[in-house]
N, CA, C and O atoms as a DFTB+ gen file, in Angstrom:
400 C
 N C O
     1  1     -49.803       4.325      -2.651
     2  2     -49.549       4.609      -4.047
     3  2     -49.004       3.355      -4.716
     4  3     -48.175       2.648      -4.143
     5  1     -49.469       3.083      -5.923
     6  2     -49.012       1.930      -6.684
     7  2     -48.270       2.391      -7.930
     8  3     -48.687       3.332      -8.605
     9  1     -47.176       1.723      -8.220
    10  2     -46.395       1.962      -9.425
    11  2     -45.866       0.621      -9.917
    12  3     -45.967      -0.397      -9.232
    13  1     -45.306       0.645     -11.104
    14  2     -44.587      -0.519     -11.601
    15  2     -43.089      -0.251     -11.501
    16  3     -42.630       0.866     -11.740
    17  1     -42.344      -1.273     -11.149
    18  2     -40.882      -1.260     -11.185
    19  2     -40.437      -2.417     -12.048
    20  3     -41.153      -3.408     -12.191
    21  1     -39.256      -2.294     -12.624
    22  2     -38.707      -3.354     -13.462
    23  2     -37.432      -3.894     -12.853
    24  3     -36.575      -3.133     -12.404
    25  1     -37.310      -5.198     -12.837
    26  2     -36.054      -5.849     -12.504
    27  2     -35.537      -6.414     -13.819
    28  3     -36.180      -7.267     -14.431
    29  1     -34.378      -5.936     -14.248
    30  2     -33.778      -6.344     -15.518
    31  2     -32.528      -7.133     -15.158
    32  3     -31.614      -6.606     -14.524
    33  1     -32.492      -8.401     -15.567
    34  2     -31.440      -9.272     -15.038
    35  2     -31.159     -10.478     -15.926
    36  3     -31.921     -10.820     -16.830
    37  1     -30.025     -11.103     -15.619
    38  2     -29.679     -12.433     -16.128
    39  2     -29.566     -13.334     -14.913
    40  3     -29.276     -12.863     -13.813
    41  1     -29.790     -14.623     -15.102
    42  2     -29.691     -15.561     -13.996
    43  2     -28.284     -16.142     -13.935
    44  3     -27.582     -16.230     -14.943
    45  1     -27.887     -16.540     -12.716
    46  2     -26.597     -17.213     -12.628
    47  2     -26.782     -18.684     -12.988
    48  3     -27.897     -19.205     -12.973
    49  1     -25.682     -19.337     -13.310
    50  2     -25.743     -20.712     -13.803
    51  2     -26.048     -21.740     -12.723
    52  3     -26.235     -22.918     -13.024
    53  1     -26.099     -21.302     -11.464
    54  2     -26.419     -22.208     -10.377
    55  2     -25.275     -23.110      -9.969
    56  3     -25.416     -23.902      -9.037
    57  1     -24.153     -23.007     -10.643
    58  2     -22.995     -23.850     -10.333
    59  2     -21.815     -22.985      -9.915
    60  3     -21.320     -23.096      -8.793
    61  1     -21.372     -22.136     -10.811
    62  2     -20.202     -21.286     -10.572
    63  2     -20.574     -19.862     -10.182
    64  3     -19.699     -19.036      -9.919
    65  1     -21.860     -19.577     -10.144
    66  2     -22.293     -18.216      -9.840
    67  2     -22.051     -17.256     -10.984
    68  3     -22.055     -16.041     -10.787
    69  1     -21.839     -17.789     -12.187
    70  2     -21.625     -16.944     -13.361
    71  2     -22.961     -16.676     -14.039
    72  3     -23.789     -17.573     -14.195
    73  1     -23.151     -15.425     -14.439
    74  2     -24.393     -15.039     -15.093
    75  2     -24.348     -15.420     -16.558
    76  3     -23.296     -15.401     -17.197
    77  1     -25.514     -15.766     -17.073
    78  2     -25.579     -16.178     -18.475
    79  2     -26.861     -15.663     -19.111
    80  3     -27.849     -15.397     -18.427
    81  1     -26.825     -15.527     -20.421
    82  2     -28.008     -15.112     -21.164
    83  2     -29.035     -16.225     -21.095
    84  3     -28.668     -17.383     -20.897
    85  1     -30.276     -15.917     -21.248
    86  2     -30.861     -14.669     -21.731
    87  2     -31.089     -13.657     -20.612
    88  3     -30.979     -13.975     -19.428
    89  1     -31.408     -12.437     -21.017
    90  2     -31.823     -11.389     -20.102
    91  2     -33.336     -11.472     -19.932
    92  3     -34.049     -11.956     -20.810
    93  1     -33.807     -10.995     -18.797
    94  2     -35.226     -10.954     -18.490
    95  2     -35.597      -9.561     -18.009
    96  3     -34.782      -8.849     -17.423
    97  1     -36.828      -9.193     -18.264
    98  2     -37.437      -8.036     -17.606
    99  2     -38.611      -8.591     -16.812
   100  3     -39.517      -9.219     -17.359
   101  1     -38.568      -8.345     -15.511
   102  2     -39.680      -8.771     -14.665
   103  2     -40.375      -7.517     -14.141
   104  3     -39.754      -6.655     -13.520
   105  1     -41.652      -7.440     -14.401
   106  2     -42.455      -6.291     -13.991
   107  2     -43.017      -6.578     -12.600
   108  3     -43.631      -7.619     -12.367
   109  1     -42.799      -5.649     -11.693
   110  2     -43.315      -5.761     -10.331
   111  2     -44.280      -4.625     -10.063
   112  3     -44.054      -3.490     -10.483
   113  1     -45.352      -4.937      -9.363
   114  2     -46.229      -3.895      -8.851
   115  2     -45.688      -3.499      -7.482
   116  3     -45.520      -4.340      -6.599
   117  1     -45.425      -2.230      -7.324
   118  2     -44.883      -1.696      -6.080
   119  2     -45.970      -0.874      -5.413
   120  3     -46.548       0.028      -6.019
   121  1     -46.238      -1.196      -4.161
   122  2     -47.228      -0.441      -3.377
   123  2     -46.553       0.105      -2.133
   124  3     -45.728      -0.563      -1.509
   125  1     -46.910       1.307      -1.788
   126  2     -46.405       1.898      -0.556
   127  2     -47.585       2.465       0.213
   128  3     -48.316       3.333      -0.263
   129  1     -47.742       1.937       1.428
   130  2     -48.766       2.430       2.335
   131  2     -48.050       2.780       3.629
   132  3     -47.586       1.899       4.353
   133  1     -47.964       4.068       3.912
   134  2     -47.211       4.506       5.084
   135  2     -45.756       4.104       4.925
   136  3     -45.113       4.435       3.929
   137  1     -45.241       3.387       5.914
   138  2     -43.848       2.948       5.878
   139  2     -43.676       1.555       5.283
   140  3     -42.569       1.018       5.280
   141  1     -44.745       0.970       4.785
   142  2     -44.686      -0.408       4.301
   143  2     -44.623      -0.434       2.779
   144  3     -45.518       0.070       2.100
   145  1     -43.546      -1.033       2.248
   146  2     -43.358      -1.234       0.817
   147  2     -43.609      -2.694       0.490
   148  3     -43.137      -3.581       1.203
   149  1     -44.340      -2.951      -0.571
   150  2     -44.513      -4.315      -1.040
   151  2     -44.278      -4.368      -2.543
   152  3     -44.600      -3.430      -3.273
   153  1     -43.716      -5.474      -2.987
   154  2     -43.495      -5.746      -4.406
   155  2     -44.066      -7.127      -4.704
   156  3     -43.873      -8.062      -3.928
   157  1     -44.753      -7.254      -5.801
   158  2     -45.094      -8.594      -6.264
   159  2     -45.005      -8.633      -7.788
   160  3     -45.360      -7.683      -8.485
   161  1     -44.527      -9.752      -8.261
   162  2     -44.291      -9.928      -9.681
   163  2     -45.609      -9.974     -10.437
   164  3     -46.558     -10.643     -10.028
   165  1     -45.648      -9.252     -11.543
   166  2     -46.819      -9.222     -12.406
   167  2     -46.556     -10.031     -13.671
   168  3     -47.419     -10.775     -14.138
   169  1     -45.352      -9.877     -14.219
   170  2     -45.025     -10.564     -15.464
   171  2     -43.514     -10.636     -15.637
   172  3     -42.787      -9.697     -15.312
   173  1     -43.063     -11.767     -16.155
   174  2     -41.645     -11.974     -16.462
   175  2     -41.532     -12.238     -17.955
   176  3     -42.234     -13.084     -18.509
   177  1     -40.624     -11.489     -18.600
   178  2     -40.454     -11.584     -20.044
   179  2     -39.006     -11.953     -20.355
   180  3     -38.075     -11.276     -19.917
   181  1     -38.826     -13.027     -21.111
   182  2     -37.488     -13.382     -21.587
   183  2     -37.221     -12.578     -22.851
   184  3     -38.000     -12.622     -23.803
   185  1     -36.111     -11.842     -22.850
   186  2     -35.786     -10.984     -23.984
   187  2     -35.070     -11.778     -25.076
   188  3     -34.314     -12.710     -24.800
   189  1     -35.325     -11.390     -26.301
   190  2     -34.610     -11.974     -27.423
   191  2     -33.215     -11.354     -27.486
   192  3     -32.953     -10.332     -26.852
   193  1     -32.333     -11.973     -28.246
   194  2     -30.982     -11.429     -28.426
   195  2     -31.048     -10.038     -29.062
   196  3     -30.261      -9.159     -28.712
   197  1     -31.976      -9.839     -29.986
   198  2     -32.132      -8.533     -30.633
   199  2     -32.582      -7.468     -29.633
   200  3     -32.055      -6.356     -29.635
   201  1     -33.548      -7.799     -28.785
   202  2     -34.015      -6.850     -27.768
   203  2     -32.905      -6.522     -26.783
   204  3     -32.741      -5.368     -26.386
   205  1     -32.143      -7.532     -26.388
   206  2     -31.016      -7.328     -25.479
   207  2     -30.008      -6.360     -26.081
   208  3     -29.525      -5.455     -25.400
   209  1     -29.692      -6.550     -27.352
   210  2     -28.723      -5.675     -28.033
   211  2     -29.262      -4.248     -28.159
   212  3     -28.523      -3.292     -27.922
   213  1     -30.527      -4.091     -28.526
   214  2     -31.117      -2.751     -28.675
   215  2     -31.107      -1.982     -27.366
   216  3     -30.895      -0.769     -27.354
   217  1     -31.337      -2.688     -26.258
   218  2     -31.353      -2.038     -24.945
   219  2     -29.956      -1.928     -24.343
   220  3     -29.788      -1.353     -23.268
   221  1     -28.960      -2.470     -25.024
   222  2     -27.552      -2.435     -24.605
   223  2     -27.341      -3.083     -23.240
   224  3     -26.539      -2.609     -22.435
   225  1     -28.069      -4.170     -22.990
   226  2     -27.941      -4.866     -21.711
   227  2     -26.602      -5.582     -21.644
   228  3     -26.228      -6.322     -22.554
   229  1     -25.896      -5.350     -20.563
   230  2     -24.587      -5.958     -20.374
   231  2     -23.451      -5.189     -21.017
   232  3     -22.283      -5.511     -20.803
   233  1     -23.784      -4.167     -21.811
   234  2     -22.723      -3.423     -22.489
   235  2     -22.689      -1.946     -22.130
   236  3     -21.626      -1.327     -22.185
   237  1     -23.827      -1.370     -21.764
   238  2     -23.820       0.049     -21.400
   239  2     -23.386       0.195     -19.950
   240  3     -23.409      -0.769     -19.184
   241  1     -22.995       1.395     -19.584
   242  2     -22.514       1.643     -18.219
   243  2     -23.570       1.288     -17.172
   244  3     -23.256       0.646     -16.169
   245  1     -24.823       1.702     -17.401
   246  2     -25.859       1.436     -16.402
   247  2     -26.159      -0.050     -16.303
   248  3     -26.388      -0.566     -15.209
   249  1     -26.161      -0.728     -17.414
   250  2     -26.498      -2.149     -17.430
   251  2     -25.262      -3.047     -17.419
   252  3     -25.314      -4.173     -17.913
   253  1     -24.160      -2.564     -16.864
   254  2     -22.964      -3.398     -16.743
   255  2     -23.188      -4.522     -15.731
   256  3     -22.627      -5.608     -15.874
   257  1     -24.001      -4.262     -14.718
   258  2     -24.328      -5.297     -13.735
   259  2     -25.336      -6.272     -14.331
   260  3     -26.007      -5.967     -15.318
   261  1     -25.430      -7.429     -13.726
   262  2     -26.310      -8.478     -14.225
   263  2     -27.700      -8.440     -13.613
   264  3     -28.544      -9.273     -13.944
   265  1     -27.950      -7.488     -12.728
   266  2     -29.244      -7.389     -12.059
   267  2     -29.468      -5.936     -11.683
   268  3     -28.793      -5.406     -10.800
   269  1     -30.417      -5.289     -12.353
   270  2     -30.639      -3.860     -12.174
   271  2     -32.138      -3.608     -12.003
   272  3     -32.959      -4.184     -12.716
   273  1     -32.481      -2.745     -11.052
   274  2     -33.862      -2.282     -10.903
   275  2     -34.006      -0.952     -11.624
   276  3     -33.104      -0.115     -11.585
   277  1     -35.136      -0.763     -12.278
   278  2     -35.379       0.466     -13.037
   279  2     -36.839       0.856     -12.839
   280  3     -37.725       0.008     -12.938
   281  1     -37.090       2.110     -12.564
   282  2     -38.460       2.595     -12.464
   283  2     -39.149       2.486     -13.817
   284  3     -38.565       2.820     -14.848
   285  1     -40.373       2.026     -13.811
   286  2     -41.127       1.776     -15.041
   287  2     -41.214       3.022     -15.921
   288  3     -40.847       2.982     -17.096
   289  1     -41.696       4.120     -15.359
   290  2     -41.867       5.346     -16.143
   291  2     -40.536       5.869     -16.668
   292  3     -40.463       6.347     -17.800
   293  1     -39.492       5.784     -15.867
   294  2     -38.162       6.220     -16.305
   295  2     -37.643       5.340     -17.430
   296  3     -37.032       5.836     -18.377
   297  1     -37.882       4.041     -17.333
   298  2     -37.461       3.120     -18.387
   299  2     -38.141       3.475     -19.703
   300  3     -37.488       3.528     -20.745
   301  1     -39.441       3.715     -19.661
   302  2     -40.186       4.091     -20.870
   303  2     -39.607       5.377     -21.454
   304  3     -39.385       5.472     -22.661
   305  1     -39.370       6.343     -20.613
   306  2     -38.836       7.632     -21.073
   307  2     -37.416       7.485     -21.636
   308  3     -37.108       8.034     -22.694
   309  1     -36.558       6.749     -20.934
   310  2     -35.158       6.639     -21.324
   311  2     -34.935       5.733     -22.539
   312  3     -33.972       5.926     -23.282
   313  1     -35.809       4.752     -22.747
   314  2     -35.582       3.761     -23.802
   315  2     -36.716       3.694     -24.820
   316  3     -36.857       2.703     -25.537
   317  1     -37.503       4.726     -24.878
   318  2     -38.675       4.758     -25.753
   319  2     -38.376       4.272     -27.177
   320  3     -39.172       3.530     -27.752
   321  1     -37.259       4.676     -27.740
   322  2     -36.938       4.352     -29.133
   323  2     -36.166       3.040     -29.276
   324  3     -35.807       2.653     -30.388
   325  1     -35.910       2.363     -28.176
   326  2     -35.165       1.105     -28.217
   327  2     -36.041      -0.084     -27.817
   328  3     -35.568      -1.220     -27.789
   329  1     -37.293       0.167     -27.515
   330  2     -38.205      -0.885     -27.082
   331  2     -38.838      -1.518     -28.320
   332  3     -39.380      -0.824     -29.180
   333  1     -38.760      -2.842     -28.391
   334  2     -39.309      -3.565     -29.544
   335  2     -40.840      -3.496     -29.549
   336  3     -41.467      -3.193     -28.534
   337  1     -41.418      -3.783     -30.705
   338  2     -42.882      -3.820     -30.806
   339  2     -43.471      -4.864     -29.862
   340  3     -44.522      -4.636     -29.263
   341  1     -42.808      -5.995     -29.726
   342  2     -43.287      -7.041     -28.827
   343  2     -43.333      -6.536     -27.385
   344  3     -44.312      -6.770     -26.676
   345  1     -42.271      -5.841     -26.948
   346  2     -42.256      -5.297     -25.582
   347  2     -43.304      -4.204     -25.409
   348  3     -43.923      -4.103     -24.349
   349  1     -43.508      -3.389     -26.431
   350  2     -44.567      -2.369     -26.354
   351  2     -45.924      -3.033     -26.159
   352  3     -46.746      -2.555     -25.376
   353  1     -46.161      -4.136     -26.873
   354  2     -47.431      -4.852     -26.717
   355  2     -47.607      -5.331     -25.277
   356  3     -48.695      -5.225     -24.712
   357  1     -46.534      -5.857     -24.688
   358  2     -46.584      -6.339     -23.304
   359  2     -46.820      -5.175     -22.343
   360  3     -47.641      -5.269     -21.431
   361  1     -46.100      -4.090     -22.553
   362  2     -46.237      -2.909     -21.693
   363  2     -47.661      -2.354     -21.767
   364  3     -48.271      -2.037     -20.746
   365  1     -48.172      -2.245     -22.975
   366  2     -49.512      -1.669     -23.159
   367  2     -50.621      -2.581     -22.620
   368  3     -51.730      -2.118     -22.356
   369  1     -50.325      -3.868     -22.457
   370  2     -51.316      -4.807     -21.937
   371  2     -51.343      -4.879     -20.405
   372  3     -52.222      -5.518     -19.828
   373  1     -50.383      -4.226     -19.751
   374  2     -50.362      -4.244     -18.285
   375  2     -51.601      -3.560     -17.729
   376  3     -52.065      -2.563     -18.282
   377  1     -52.139      -4.094     -16.637
   378  2     -53.316      -3.446     -16.037
   379  2     -52.988      -2.019     -15.582
   380  3     -51.894      -1.743     -15.091
   381  1     -53.935      -1.151     -15.754
   382  2     -53.777       0.220     -15.279
   383  2     -53.854       0.198     -13.757
   384  3     -54.738      -0.439     -13.185
   385  1     -52.941       0.883     -13.112
   386  2     -52.901       0.895     -11.649
   387  2     -53.797       2.009     -11.112
   388  3     -53.735       3.156     -11.553
   389  1     -54.606       1.639     -10.171
   390  2     -55.496       2.607      -9.522
   391  2     -54.833       3.055      -8.220
   392  3     -54.434       2.226      -7.403
   393  1     -54.721       4.331      -8.039
   394  2     -54.172       4.893      -6.791
   395  2     -55.293       5.557      -6.024
   396  3     -55.966       6.463      -6.514
   397  1     -55.470       5.088      -4.830
   398  2     -56.539       5.648      -3.985
   399  2     -55.992       6.664      -3.032
   400  3     -56.743       7.240      -2.245
């Protein structure tokens, strides 16, 4: 079965281990065949300050951490009204996953 997962994160500064803006959403294709799980990156999107604020990244309880995984379908359902037009365009352009 194939699905998309999202990694929503900020990178550390590489010096002090402190996280800094901007936030990113990286889309991963997740496949599971038997007991084997695989993830590979499909697209990485740097979020604007406005998108970060609308999604409450870094300020809401769930996004208090600097690196969070979120199921694609759940993210769409939970944040449908907070997703910018630009992100909708990116989401809608993702290849449709075929499950055999």
